[in-house]
C-alpha positions as CSV (number, residue, x, y, z in Angstrom):
1,M,-13.7,-18.2,15.4
2,Q,-14.1,-21.5,13.6
3,N,-14.9,-24.7,15.5
4,V,-11.3,-25.8,16.2
5,K,-12.4,-29.0,17.8
6,A,-14.4,-30.0,14.7
7,I,-11.4,-29.3,12.5
8,R,-9.0,-31.1,14.8
9,D,-11.2,-34.2,14.8
10,D,-10.6,-34.5,11.0
11,L,-6.8,-34.9,11.5
12,P,-5.6,-38.2,10.3
13,E,-3.8,-40.6,12.7
14,S,-0.1,-40.9,11.9
15,E,1.7,-44.2,12.0
16,G,5.0,-44.6,13.7
17,S,6.5,-41.8,15.7
18,R,4.7,-38.5,16.5
19,T,4.9,-35.6,14.0
20,R,6.8,-32.8,15.6
21,V,5.5,-29.3,14.8
22,L,7.1,-26.0,16.0
23,V,4.6,-23.0,16.2
24,V,6.3,-19.6,16.2
25,D,4.1,-16.6,17.1
26,D,4.4,-13.7,19.5
27,V,0.7,-13.8,20.4
28,P,-0.1,-16.6,22.9
29,T,-3.7,-16.9,21.8
30,N,-2.6,-17.7,18.2
31,R,-0.3,-20.4,19.5
32,A,-2.9,-21.9,21.7
33,V,-5.4,-22.1,18.8
34,I,-2.9,-24.0,16.6
35,R,-1.9,-26.2,19.5
36,S,-5.6,-27.0,20.0
37,L,-6.0,-27.7,16.3
38,L,-3.1,-30.3,16.5
39,S,-3.9,-31.8,19.9
40,R,-3.8,-35.4,18.7
41,P,-1.6,-38.2,19.9
42,S,0.1,-38.3,16.5
43,Y,1.3,-34.7,16.9
44,Y,3.9,-33.2,19.3
45,V,3.6,-29.4,19.3
46,V,6.4,-27.1,20.6
47,E,5.7,-23.3,21.0
48,A,8.1,-20.4,20.5
49,S,7.1,-16.8,21.4
50,D,9.8,-15.1,19.2
51,G,12.3,-15.8,16.5
52,K,15.3,-16.2,18.9
53,E,13.5,-18.9,20.9
54,A,12.4,-20.6,17.6
55,L,16.0,-20.9,16.3
56,H,17.1,-22.3,19.7
57,W,14.5,-25.1,19.4
58,I,15.5,-25.8,15.7
59,A,19.2,-26.0,16.6
60,G,18.5,-28.5,19.4
61,E,15.7,-30.7,18.2
62,P,14.4,-32.2,14.9
63,F,11.0,-31.0,13.6
64,D,8.7,-32.1,10.7
65,L,7.1,-28.7,10.2
66,V,7.5,-25.1,11.3
67,I,4.5,-22.7,11.4
68,L,6.0,-19.3,11.4
69,D,4.4,-15.8,11.8
70,V,5.9,-13.1,9.6
71,L,5.3,-10.1,11.8
72,M,7.1,-10.4,15.2
73,P,9.0,-8.0,17.3
74,G,12.8,-8.4,17.3
75,L,13.7,-11.2,14.9
76,N,10.9,-11.3,12.4
77,G,9.6,-14.3,10.5
78,I,11.5,-13.6,7.3
79,D,14.8,-13.5,9.3
80,V,14.0,-16.8,11.0
81,L,13.1,-18.3,7.6
82,K,16.5,-17.2,6.2
83,D,18.4,-18.9,9.1
84,I,16.3,-22.1,8.7
85,R,17.2,-22.4,5.0
86,K,20.9,-22.2,5.9
87,R,20.4,-25.4,7.9
88,Y,17.6,-27.3,6.0
89,T,16.2,-27.4,2.5
90,E,12.4,-27.0,1.8
91,S,12.0,-30.8,1.7
92,E,14.0,-31.4,4.9
93,L,12.1,-29.0,7.0
94,P,8.9,-27.4,5.5
95,V,8.0,-23.9,6.6
96,L,4.4,-22.6,6.6
97,M,4.2,-18.8,6.9
98,L,1.4,-16.8,8.5
99,T,1.1,-13.4,6.8
100,V,-1.2,-10.4,6.8
101,K,-3.8,-10.6,4.0
102,D,-2.9,-8.8,0.8
103,D,0.7,-8.0,2.0
104,I,2.2,-9.0,-1.3
105,D,5.7,-7.9,-0.4
106,D,5.9,-10.2,2.7
107,I,4.4,-13.1,0.7
108,V,6.9,-12.6,-2.2
109,K,9.9,-12.4,0.2
110,A,8.8,-15.5,2.1
111,L,8.5,-17.5,-1.1
112,E,11.9,-16.2,-2.4
113,Y,13.6,-17.2,0.8
114,G,12.3,-20.7,0.7
115,A,8.9,-20.8,2.4
116,N,6.9,-23.9,1.2
117,D,3.5,-22.2,1.6
118,Y,1.6,-19.5,3.4
119,V,-1.8,-18.7,5.0
120,T,-3.1,-15.2,5.4
121,R,-4.8,-13.6,8.5
122,P,-7.5,-13.7,9.5
123,I,-6.8,-17.4,9.4
124,D,-9.3,-19.9,8.0
125,Y,-8.4,-22.9,10.2
126,S,-9.8,-25.4,7.8
127,V,-7.4,-24.0,5.2
128,L,-4.5,-23.9,7.7
129,L,-5.2,-27.6,8.6
130,A,-5.2,-28.5,4.9
131,R,-1.9,-26.8,4.3
132,I,-0.4,-28.5,7.4
133,N,-1.5,-31.9,6.2
134,T,-0.2,-31.2,2.7
135,L,3.3,-30.1,4.0
136,I,3.5,-33.1,6.4
137,S,2.6,-35.4,3.6
138,Y,5.2,-33.6,1.4
139,K,7.8,-34.0,4.1
140,Q,7.1,-37.7,4.5
141,T,7.2,-38.2,0.8
142,Q,10.6,-36.4,0.6
143,D,11.9,-38.5,3.5
144,S,10.8,-41.5,1.6
145,V,12.6,-40.3,-1.5
146,R,15.8,-39.8,0.5
147,E,15.4,-43.1,2.1
148,S,14.7,-44.6,-1.3
149,Q,17.9,-42.9,-2.7
150,S,19.8,-44.4,0.2
151,V,18.3,-47.8,-0.4
152,L,19.1,-47.5,-4.1
153,E,22.7,-46.7,-3.4
154,S,22.8,-49.6,-0.9
155,R,21.2,-51.9,-3.5
156,I,23.7,-50.9,-6.1
157,A,26.6,-51.7,-3.7
158,E,25.0,-54.9,-2.8
159,R,24.5,-55.7,-6.5
160,T,28.1,-55.1,-7.2
161,T,29.1,-57.4,-4.4
162,E,26.7,-60.1,-5.6
163,L,28.1,-59.9,-9.1
164,L,31.6,-60.3,-7.9
165,E,30.6,-63.2,-5.8
166,A,28.6,-64.6,-8.7
167,N,31.7,-64.4,-11.0
168,R,33.8,-66.2,-8.5
169,A,31.1,-68.7,-8.0
170,L,30.8,-69.2,-11.8
171,R,34.5,-69.9,-12.1
172,A,34.4,-72.2,-9.1
173,E,31.2,-74.1,-9.7
174,V,29.3,-74.1,-13.0
175,A,26.5,-75.9,-11.3
176,E,25.6,-72.9,-9.3
177,R,25.5,-70.4,-12.3
178,K,21.9,-70.9,-12.9
179,H,21.0,-70.2,-9.4
180,A,23.1,-67.1,-9.3
181,E,21.5,-65.8,-12.5
182,E,18.1,-66.4,-11.2
183,Q,19.0,-64.5,-8.0
184,A,20.4,-61.6,-10.0
185,R,17.2,-61.3,-12.1
186,F,15.2,-61.3,-8.9
187,N,17.2,-58.5,-7.4
188,Q,17.2,-56.6,-10.6
189,D,13.4,-56.7,-10.8
190,R,13.2,-55.4,-7.2
191,Y,15.6,-52.6,-8.0
192,R,13.6,-51.7,-11.2
193,V,10.4,-51.5,-9.3
194,L,12.0,-49.3,-6.6
195,Y,13.7,-47.1,-9.2
196,D,10.7,-46.7,-11.5
197,D,8.0,-46.0,-8.9
198,T,9.9,-43.5,-6.7
199,P,7.9,-40.2,-7.0
200,S,10.8,-38.2,-8.3
201,M,12.4,-37.9,-11.8
202,F,15.8,-39.8,-12.0
203,L,18.0,-39.3,-15.0
204,T,21.5,-40.7,-15.6
205,L,23.5,-38.8,-18.3
206,D,26.8,-39.4,-19.9
207,V,29.5,-36.8,-20.3
208,D,27.9,-35.6,-23.6
209,A,24.5,-35.0,-21.8
210,Q,22.9,-38.0,-23.5
211,I,20.3,-39.8,-21.4
212,L,21.5,-43.3,-20.3
213,S,18.5,-44.1,-18.2
214,V,15.4,-42.5,-16.8
215,N,12.9,-44.0,-14.3
216,G,9.3,-44.8,-15.2
217,Y,7.8,-42.0,-13.1
218,G,10.1,-39.4,-14.6
219,A,9.2,-40.5,-18.2
220,E,5.5,-40.5,-17.4
221,Q,5.7,-37.0,-16.0
222,L,7.2,-35.8,-19.2
223,G,4.7,-37.7,-21.3
224,Y,7.1,-40.1,-22.8
225,E,7.9,-43.8,-22.7
226,V,11.3,-44.7,-21.2
227,A,12.5,-46.1,-24.5
228,D,11.7,-42.7,-26.2
229,L,14.1,-40.8,-23.8
230,V,17.1,-43.2,-23.7
231,G,19.7,-41.9,-26.1
232,K,18.1,-38.5,-26.4
233,S,20.1,-35.4,-25.4
234,V,18.8,-33.8,-22.2
235,L,19.0,-30.4,-24.0
236,D,16.1,-31.6,-26.3
237,L,13.9,-31.6,-23.2
238,C,14.8,-28.1,-22.1
239,H,12.9,-24.9,-23.1
240,P,14.9,-23.2,-25.8
241,G,15.6,-20.2,-23.6
242,E,17.0,-22.5,-20.9
243,R,19.4,-24.6,-22.9
244,K,22.5,-22.4,-22.6
245,S,22.0,-22.1,-18.8
246,V,21.5,-25.8,-18.4
247,M,24.6,-26.6,-20.4
248,E,26.6,-24.3,-18.2
249,Q,25.3,-26.1,-15.1
250,F,26.1,-29.5,-16.8
251,N,29.7,-28.4,-17.5
252,S,30.1,-27.0,-13.9
253,C,29.1,-30.4,-12.6
254,L,31.7,-32.2,-14.6
255,A,34.3,-29.6,-13.6
256,N,33.5,-29.9,-9.9
257,P,32.7,-33.6,-9.4
258,D,33.0,-33.6,-5.6
259,R,30.1,-31.1,-5.1
260,V,26.3,-31.5,-5.2
261,H,24.9,-29.0,-7.7
262,R,21.4,-27.5,-7.6
263,W,19.6,-25.2,-10.1
264,E,16.1,-24.6,-11.5
265,S,15.2,-24.9,-15.2
266,C,12.2,-25.2,-17.4
267,L,11.5,-28.5,-19.3
268,L,9.0,-29.1,-22.0
269,R,6.7,-32.1,-21.8
270,K,5.9,-34.0,-25.0
271,D,2.8,-31.9,-25.5
272,S,5.0,-28.8,-25.3
273,S,3.6,-27.6,-21.9
274,P,6.2,-26.2,-19.6
275,M,7.4,-27.9,-16.4
276,W,9.6,-26.0,-13.9
277,V,11.9,-28.3,-12.0
278,R,14.4,-28.0,-9.2
279,E,17.4,-30.2,-10.2
280,T,19.9,-31.8,-7.9
281,A,22.9,-33.4,-9.6
282,R,26.2,-35.1,-8.8
283,V,28.9,-37.0,-10.7
284,I,29.0,-40.8,-10.2
285,D,31.1,-43.6,-11.6
286,G,29.8,-45.0,-14.9
287,E,28.9,-48.6,-15.6
288,I,32.1,-49.0,-17.6
289,P,35.1,-48.8,-15.3
290,G,37.0,-45.5,-15.7
291,T,33.9,-43.6,-17.0
292,K,31.8,-41.0,-15.3
293,S,28.0,-40.3,-15.4
294,L,25.8,-37.6,-14.0
295,L,22.9,-38.6,-11.7
296,V,20.1,-35.9,-11.8
297,V,17.0,-35.8,-9.6
298,C,14.3,-33.4,-10.6
299,E,11.5,-32.1,-8.4
300,D,8.4,-30.5,-10.0
301,I,8.0,-26.9,-8.8
302,T,5.7,-25.6,-11.5
303,E,2.9,-24.7,-9.1
304,A,5.2,-22.7,-6.8
305,R,6.8,-21.0,-9.7
306,T,3.5,-20.0,-11.2
307,L,2.4,-18.6,-7.9
308,S,5.6,-16.6,-7.6
309,E,5.1,-15.2,-11.1
310,Q,1.5,-14.2,-10.2
311,L,2.6,-12.5,-7.1
312,N,5.4,-10.7,-8.9
313,Y,2.9,-9.5,-11.5
314,Q,0.4,-8.3,-8.9
315,S,3.2,-6.3,-7.1
316,K,3.7,-4.3,-10.4
317,H,0.2,-3.9,-11.7
318,D,-3.1,-2.3,-10.6
319,S,-5.6,-5.0,-9.7
320,L,-8.6,-3.1,-11.1
321,T,-7.4,-2.1,-14.6
322,G,-4.4,-4.3,-15.1
323,L,-2.2,-1.3,-15.8
324,V,1.2,-0.6,-14.4
325,N,0.9,0.7,-10.8
326,R,2.6,3.7,-9.3
327,R,5.6,1.7,-7.9
328,E,6.4,0.2,-11.3
329,F,5.7,3.4,-13.1
330,E,8.2,5.3,-11.0
331,L,10.9,2.6,-11.8
332,R,10.2,3.0,-15.5
333,L,10.3,6.8,-15.2
334,Q,13.7,6.5,-13.4
335,R,15.0,4.4,-16.3
336,V,13.8,6.9,-18.9
337,L,15.3,9.8,-16.9
338,E,18.7,8.1,-16.7
339,R,18.5,7.4,-20.5
340,A,17.8,11.1,-21.1
341,R,20.8,12.1,-19.1
342,R,23.0,9.5,-20.8
343,D,22.1,10.2,-24.5
344,G,20.4,13.5,-24.5
345,S,17.0,12.1,-25.7
346,H,13.7,13.8,-25.1
347,H,10.6,12.3,-23.5
348,A,7.5,13.6,-21.7
349,L,5.3,12.8,-18.7
350,C,1.6,13.2,-19.1
351,Y,-0.4,13.4,-15.8
352,M,-4.2,12.9,-16.1
353,D,-7.0,13.5,-13.7
354,L,-10.6,12.7,-14.7
355,D,-13.0,15.7,-14.4
356,Q,-16.4,14.0,-13.9
357,F,-15.4,10.8,-12.2
358,K,-16.7,11.9,-8.8
359,I,-20.1,12.5,-10.3
360,V,-20.4,9.0,-11.7
361,N,-18.9,7.5,-8.5
362,D,-21.3,9.4,-6.2
363,T,-24.4,9.1,-8.4
364,C,-24.1,5.5,-9.5
365,G,-21.9,3.9,-6.9
366,H,-18.4,2.5,-6.7
367,V,-19.2,-0.5,-8.9
368,A,-20.0,2.0,-11.7
369,G,-16.9,4.0,-11.0
370,D,-14.7,0.9,-11.2
371,E,-16.3,-0.1,-14.5
372,L,-15.8,3.4,-15.9
373,L,-12.1,3.1,-15.0
374,R,-11.8,-0.3,-16.7
375,Q,-13.5,1.0,-19.9
376,L,-11.4,4.1,-20.0
377,T,-8.3,1.9,-19.7
378,T,-9.4,0.1,-22.9
379,V,-10.0,3.4,-24.7
380,L,-6.6,4.8,-23.7
381,Q,-4.6,1.7,-24.6
382,K,-5.6,2.1,-28.2
383,F,-3.6,5.3,-28.4
384,I,-0.5,4.2,-26.5
385,Q,2.5,3.3,-28.6
386,P,4.5,0.1,-27.8
387,N,7.4,1.9,-26.1
388,D,5.1,4.1,-24.0
389,T,3.7,3.3,-20.5
390,L,0.2,3.8,-19.3
391,A,-0.3,3.6,-15.6
392,R,-3.0,4.1,-13.0
393,L,-1.5,6.0,-10.1
394,G,-4.5,5.7,-7.8
395,G,-8.2,6.8,-7.7
396,D,-9.0,8.5,-11.0
397,E,-5.4,9.6,-11.7
398,F,-3.5,8.1,-14.7
399,A,-0.1,8.8,-16.1
400,V,1.5,8.2,-19.5
401,L,5.2,8.0,-20.1
402,L,5.8,9.2,-23.7
403,T,9.2,8.1,-24.9
404,D,11.3,9.7,-27.7
405,R,9.0,12.7,-28.1
406,N,9.9,16.4,-28.0
407,L,7.4,18.7,-26.2
408,E,5.5,19.5,-29.4
409,Q,5.0,15.9,-30.3
410,A,4.1,15.0,-26.7
411,A,1.4,17.8,-26.7
412,E,-0.1,16.2,-29.9
413,S,-0.2,12.8,-28.1
414,A,-1.8,14.4,-25.0
415,Q,-4.4,16.1,-27.2
416,C,-5.2,12.8,-28.8
417,L,-5.7,11.1,-25.4
418,S,-7.9,14.0,-24.3
419,R,-10.1,13.8,-27.5
420,A,-10.4,10.0,-27.0
421,I,-11.8,10.5,-23.5
422,V,-14.1,13.4,-24.6
423,D,-15.5,11.3,-27.5
424,Y,-16.2,8.4,-25.2
425,R,-19.7,7.9,-23.6
426,F,-20.1,5.9,-20.5
427,L,-23.4,4.0,-20.3
428,W,-24.8,2.9,-16.9
429,G,-28.3,1.7,-16.6
430,E,-30.4,4.1,-18.6
431,S,-28.0,7.0,-18.1
432,T,-25.2,8.3,-20.4
433,Y,-22.2,10.2,-19.0
434,S,-19.7,12.4,-20.8
435,I,-16.1,12.3,-19.4
436,S,-13.2,14.7,-19.8
437,T,-9.7,15.0,-18.3
438,S,-7.4,17.6,-17.1
439,I,-3.8,17.0,-18.2
440,G,-0.5,18.2,-16.9
441,L,2.4,17.8,-19.4
442,I,6.0,18.0,-18.5
443,P,9.1,17.5,-20.6
444,I,11.9,15.0,-19.6
445,D,15.4,15.7,-20.7
446,A,19.0,15.8,-19.5
447,R,18.2,18.8,-17.3
448,S,15.4,17.1,-15.4
449,E,16.4,16.7,-11.7
450,S,14.6,13.7,-10.2
451,I,11.5,11.6,-10.6
452,A,10.1,13.2,-7.4
453,D,10.5,16.7,-9.0
454,L,9.0,15.4,-12.3
455,L,5.9,13.9,-10.6
456,S,5.4,17.0,-8.4
457,A,5.6,19.3,-11.4
458,A,3.3,17.2,-13.4
459,D,0.8,17.0,-10.6
460,T,1.0,20.8,-10.2
461,A,0.5,21.3,-13.9
462,C,-2.5,19.0,-13.8
463,Y,-4.0,20.9,-10.9
464,A,-3.5,24.2,-12.8
465,S,-5.2,22.6,-15.8
466,K,-8.2,21.6,-13.7
467,E,-8.5,25.1,-12.2
468,Q,-8.5,26.7,-15.7
469,G,-11.9,25.0,-16.4
470,H,-11.3,21.2,-17.0
471,N,-10.7,19.4,-20.2
472,R,-7.5,21.3,-20.8
473,I,-3.8,20.6,-21.1
474,H,-1.3,22.6,-19.1
475,V,2.3,22.4,-20.3
476,Y,4.8,22.9,-17.5
477,R,7.4,25.6,-17.9
478,K,9.7,26.7,-15.2
479,D,8.8,30.4,-15.5
480,D,5.0,29.7,-15.2
481,E,3.7,32.0,-12.5
482,E,0.7,29.8,-11.8
483,L,2.9,26.7,-11.3
484,V,5.4,28.6,-9.2
485,K,2.5,29.6,-7.0
486,R,1.2,26.0,-6.8
487,H,4.6,24.7,-6.1
488,G,5.0,27.2,-3.3
489,E,1.7,26.0,-1.9
490,M,2.7,22.4,-2.1
491,T,5.9,23.2,-0.2
492,W,3.7,24.7,2.5
493,V,1.7,21.4,2.6
494,T,4.8,19.5,3.6
495,R,5.8,22.1,6.2
496,I,2.2,22.1,7.6
497,A,2.2,18.4,8.0
498,R,5.6,18.5,9.7
499,A,4.5,21.3,12.0
500,L,1.5,19.2,13.0
501,D,3.6,16.2,13.7
502,E,6.1,18.3,15.7
503,N,3.4,20.3,17.5
504,R,4.8,23.6,16.3
505,F,1.5,25.6,16.2
506,E,0.7,28.2,18.9
507,L,-2.6,29.7,20.0
508,Y,-3.0,33.5,20.2
509,F,-6.1,35.4,21.2
510,Q,-7.6,38.9,20.4
511,T,-10.0,40.5,22.7
512,I,-13.6,41.4,21.6
513,V,-15.3,44.2,23.6
514,P,-18.8,45.7,23.8
515,V,-19.0,48.9,21.8
516,E,-21.0,50.6,24.5
517,M,-18.3,49.6,27.1
518,A,-20.9,47.9,29.3
519,A,-19.9,46.8,32.8
520,N,-19.5,43.2,31.7
521,D,-15.8,42.4,32.1
522,A,-15.9,38.7,31.4
523,P,-13.3,37.6,28.9
524,H,-14.5,37.5,25.3
525,Y,-11.9,36.8,22.6
526,E,-11.2,35.1,19.3
527,I,-8.6,32.3,19.1
528,L,-6.0,33.0,16.4
529,L,-3.3,30.6,15.1
530,R,0.4,31.0,14.5
531,M,2.9,28.5,13.3
532,Q,6.5,28.3,14.3
533,D,8.7,27.6,11.3
534,E,11.8,25.4,11.3
535,E,13.9,28.3,12.7
536,G,11.5,29.1,15.5
537,N,10.0,32.2,13.8
538,L,6.3,32.8,13.9
539,V,4.3,32.5,10.7
540,T,0.9,34.1,10.3
541,P,-2.1,32.2,8.9
542,S,-2.1,34.2,5.6
543,M,1.1,32.4,4.7
544,F,0.0,28.8,5.2
545,L,-3.8,28.7,5.3
546,P,-4.4,29.0,1.5
547,A,-2.3,25.9,0.9
548,A,-4.0,24.1,3.8
549,E,-7.4,24.9,2.3
550,R,-6.4,23.9,-1.2
551,Y,-4.7,20.7,-0.3
552,K,-7.1,19.3,2.3
553,H,-5.0,20.0,5.5
554,A,-7.5,22.5,6.9
555,V,-9.5,19.9,8.8
556,N,-6.3,18.6,10.5
557,I,-5.5,22.2,11.6
558,D,-9.0,22.7,12.9
559,R,-8.8,19.5,14.9
560,W,-5.5,20.7,16.4
561,V,-7.0,24.1,17.3
562,V,-10.2,22.7,18.9
563,K,-8.3,20.0,20.9
564,N,-5.6,22.4,22.2
565,A,-8.0,25.3,22.9
566,L,-10.5,23.2,24.9
567,T,-7.6,21.4,26.7
568,W,-6.1,24.8,27.7
569,L,-9.4,25.9,29.1
570,A,-9.8,22.6,31.0
571,D,-6.3,23.2,32.5
572,H,-7.2,26.8,33.6
573,R,-10.6,26.4,35.2
574,S,-10.6,29.6,37.1
575,H,-10.2,31.5,33.9
576,R,-12.8,29.3,32.2
577,D,-15.3,30.0,34.9
578,R,-15.0,33.7,34.3
579,L,-15.1,33.3,30.5
580,F,-17.9,34.9,28.5
581,I,-17.1,33.5,25.0
582,C,-14.1,32.0,23.3
583,S,-14.4,32.0,19.5
584,L,-12.8,29.3,17.3
585,N,-12.4,29.5,13.5
586,L,-13.4,26.6,11.3
587,S,-12.7,26.0,7.6
588,G,-15.4,25.1,5.0
589,H,-13.9,21.6,4.7
590,S,-14.5,20.9,8.4
591,L,-18.2,21.8,8.0
592,G,-18.7,19.0,5.5
593,D,-16.7,16.4,7.5
594,H,-19.1,14.2,9.5
595,E,-16.1,12.8,11.5
596,F,-15.1,16.4,12.5
597,L,-18.5,17.1,14.2
598,R,-18.1,13.8,16.2
599,F,-14.6,14.9,17.1
600,V,-15.7,18.3,18.4
601,L,-18.5,16.7,20.6
602,D,-16.0,14.1,21.9
603,Q,-13.6,17.0,22.9
604,F,-16.3,18.8,24.8
605,E,-17.1,15.6,26.7
606,F,-13.4,14.8,27.3
607,T,-12.4,18.2,28.5
608,G,-15.6,19.1,30.3
609,T,-15.7,22.6,28.7
610,P,-19.2,24.2,28.9
611,T,-20.5,24.3,25.4
612,H,-22.2,27.7,25.8
613,K,-18.8,29.4,26.3
614,I,-17.6,28.4,22.8
615,C,-18.5,30.2,19.6
616,F,-17.5,28.7,16.2
617,E,-16.7,31.1,13.4
618,V,-16.8,30.3,9.6
619,T,-16.3,32.8,6.8
620,E,-19.4,33.8,4.8
621,T,-17.7,32.6,1.6
622,A,-17.0,29.1,3.0
623,A,-20.5,28.9,4.4
624,I,-22.1,29.8,1.0
625,A,-19.8,27.4,-0.8
626,N,-21.0,24.6,1.5
627,L,-24.4,25.9,2.3
628,S,-26.2,22.5,3.1
629,S,-23.2,21.2,5.1
630,A,-22.9,24.5,6.9
631,S,-26.6,24.6,7.8
632,R,-26.5,21.0,9.0
633,F,-23.3,21.6,11.1
634,I,-24.6,24.8,12.7
635,K,-27.9,23.3,13.6
636,E,-26.2,20.2,15.2
637,I,-23.7,22.3,17.1
638,R,-26.3,24.8,18.4
639,K,-28.3,21.9,19.8
640,K,-25.4,21.5,22.2
641,E,-25.8,25.3,23.2
642,C,-22.7,26.3,21.3
643,R,-22.8,29.7,19.5
644,F,-22.0,30.4,15.9
645,A,-20.6,33.5,14.1
646,L,-20.6,34.3,10.4
647,D,-17.2,35.8,9.7
648,D,-16.3,38.4,7.0
649,F,-20.0,39.1,6.4
650,G,-20.6,41.2,3.3
651,S,-17.9,39.6,1.1
652,G,-20.5,37.2,-0.4
653,L,-22.5,38.0,-3.5
654,S,-25.9,37.4,-1.9
655,S,-25.2,37.9,1.7
656,F,-28.7,38.8,3.0
657,A,-30.4,36.0,1.0
658,Y,-28.1,33.4,2.4
659,L,-28.3,34.8,5.9
660,K,-31.9,33.6,6.2
661,S,-30.7,30.0,5.7
662,L,-27.9,30.1,8.4
663,P,-29.0,30.1,12.1
664,V,-26.1,32.0,13.4
665,D,-25.8,34.1,16.6
666,F,-23.2,36.7,15.6
667,I,-22.5,38.5,12.3
668,K,-18.9,39.7,12.0
669,I,-18.9,42.6,9.5
670,D,-16.1,42.3,6.9
671,G,-13.2,44.6,7.8
672,L,-13.2,45.8,4.2
673,F,-16.3,47.9,5.1
674,I,-15.2,48.8,8.6
675,R,-11.7,50.3,8.0
676,D,-13.0,53.4,6.1
677,I,-16.4,54.1,7.7
678,A,-15.0,57.3,9.3
679,D,-14.3,58.8,5.9
680,D,-16.4,56.9,3.3
681,P,-20.2,57.5,3.4
682,I,-20.8,54.4,1.2
683,D,-19.0,52.1,3.6
684,L,-20.8,53.7,6.5
685,A,-24.1,53.1,4.8
686,M,-23.2,49.5,4.1
687,V,-22.3,48.8,7.8
688,R,-25.4,50.6,9.0
689,S,-27.6,48.4,6.7
690,I,-25.9,45.2,7.7
691,N,-26.3,46.1,11.4
692,E,-30.0,47.0,11.0
693,I,-30.9,43.8,9.1
694,A,-29.0,41.7,11.7
695,K,-31.0,43.3,14.5
696,V,-34.2,42.6,12.7
697,M,-33.2,39.0,12.4
698,G,-32.3,38.8,16.1
699,K,-28.5,38.5,15.6
700,Q,-25.7,40.5,17.2
701,T,-23.0,42.2,15.3
702,I,-19.2,42.4,15.7
703,A,-17.0,44.9,13.8
704,E,-13.6,43.6,12.7
705,F,-10.4,45.7,12.0
706,V,-11.2,48.5,14.3
707,E,-7.9,50.3,13.9
708,K,-8.6,53.8,15.3
709,K,-10.8,55.7,17.7
710,E,-12.8,57.5,14.9
711,I,-14.0,54.1,13.7
712,L,-15.1,53.1,17.2
713,D,-17.1,56.4,17.5
714,R,-19.0,55.6,14.3
715,L,-19.8,52.1,15.5
716,V,-21.3,53.6,18.7
717,D,-23.5,55.8,16.5
718,I,-24.6,52.9,14.4
719,G,-25.3,50.6,17.3
720,V,-22.9,47.8,16.5
721,D,-22.7,45.4,19.5
722,Y,-19.0,44.4,19.6
723,A,-15.7,45.6,18.2
724,Q,-12.4,43.8,17.5
725,G,-9.1,45.3,16.2
726,N,-5.6,46.4,17.0
727,S,-6.8,49.8,18.4
728,I,-8.6,47.8,21.1
729,A,-6.2,45.0,21.7
730,T,-3.4,43.3,19.6
731,P,-3.2,39.5,19.4
732,Q,-1.3,37.9,22.3
733,P,-0.3,34.4,23.2
734,L,-3.1,32.5,24.9
735,S,-0.6,31.4,27.5
736,S,-0.4,35.0,28.7
737,L,-4.0,34.8,30.1
738,A,-2.7,32.4,32.7
739,H,-0.6,35.0,34.4
């Protein structure tokens, strides 16, 4: 934390009455720090722990500044700000918002609803102090302006009285005329100094919008001399795009003379630079009896307006590439879809995923990856037509909205983009990289359903393109079998996520027995997984695991299984004490996840489950695909005395060669070979060979899919250690073991 005392000592002493500050924050520590920061005799600090208490204070007492936290339970900072602005203007009661860093939506909302300024968390207290001093000075200046306006009106009234008295005096005594004139000149000079030097722009207009008078400060701000502006139409000072709106406001003032009117407009200085102003106007009596004039006071808000525009731009564009972001892209896609439904026009959505981006990012680092994305943006923009939209959706995913193109024309445009990327070479250091992209192309017409469906179909088509070998374009068609399959899998992804959230998975077990039927009766089984669907029906893993593997949900499922299996064993200690081995299946994705290994070890420590009673299983195919990760995971887990089994052994192309690299305890022989060993001599020979090599390597074997007694007899002859299958025991709910 910054040295609050050092910052506090830099606070200036205020003259006159104490500056009253209301600090609104639901965290007492935050309020205490700000109170400490302002603990000077010149400041009087009041604290409010929530929005309701803050509004109570504001309704009952006057304040010079409100420091308001955006995020609070109950009535949040934005709601409090709205209520404050119903009572006070920005100049009457400045509000300084405390927001979360980079939360653009909260900052934009705060500024829209009248916040004077904001500071992001974590708070730099020197910046906070500077903003507080600036707003207090601003409040004092505005109070001075209002006081000056009051004084000005009072002086005008006084002047009128003086002139009447002077006229009567002139008629009564000619001798006193000279004295009265000198007094009038003196008062006029005082009035002119006050009028000219007040730090606001004052203009008086006639009913034709001609400038009758302007104060010196206002003329200086616009870059003119006072004489240059008198007699000029105020519309000549307005930006051309604002003139119609300003004239409408001017006419509204004349039509409603009893009201005070406020609006914002853009003026042009003499050097043509823009100045955004907030204008306050009211109708007053003219100098000639029976005539009317318009008094306009202008406040320069250019800086606040520029900041608002910057925040608005940032909310719609990607900070790295400057392209339209996903949120803005979806809005434009919605407009194009509505147009297609309205006039029957044809458009297309091009969804792009870079093929070699991960290589560059992993090899050269994120700085190189970011530079690659920026350079590719420049390349792609050369091939984008004015009415098209190029967007970065996140990571290395881009999208192009191709307007007024049929599918054939859109395919040509997509091919052009693909060639541009292939022809591009990325240079980083002394290395050169070739890049390509996989593209999913989907037509947009009156039959298209929604932007969610369009984006989902385009993403699926892009995925299909990538699986076909990269650097390809896959055109979406509703009868495309591959896309139908992918769409089905993506539907399962949503269902899996919902099932995890709602805890609708269930653990089953299937017994594993020694083939020789040894006396050991300690429980030995494999944990199996079932999912309850939305209607309560059980769904087998073959229905949802392929989608989970493909779309990166397998690790979440593995976490659920490990946590719930070990928790169940911890809750049933008598069973756990008798347990021989409980086997848990893992996906290939979990093997490469460093956080997953830490999670497993934490679960062992949390539940107290003996590690030597747990065996983890992974399929041979997954282990081979992630050989280095699998080896590292197995070695680390075996250090904790856990066991490891290689499932579906024999399905890989080089099973025996890879077996030497994997320090496993059990080999589960693929059921593809087991199911026919009673009748097929080749399968029998394969199983015999696997078993013999496993024994040479000091590993035990488990035969899967033992579905009849003849198979078990062959396994006895071969010397396989364990058997598992429906002829031995069918899968049952794990909860049944507790009875």
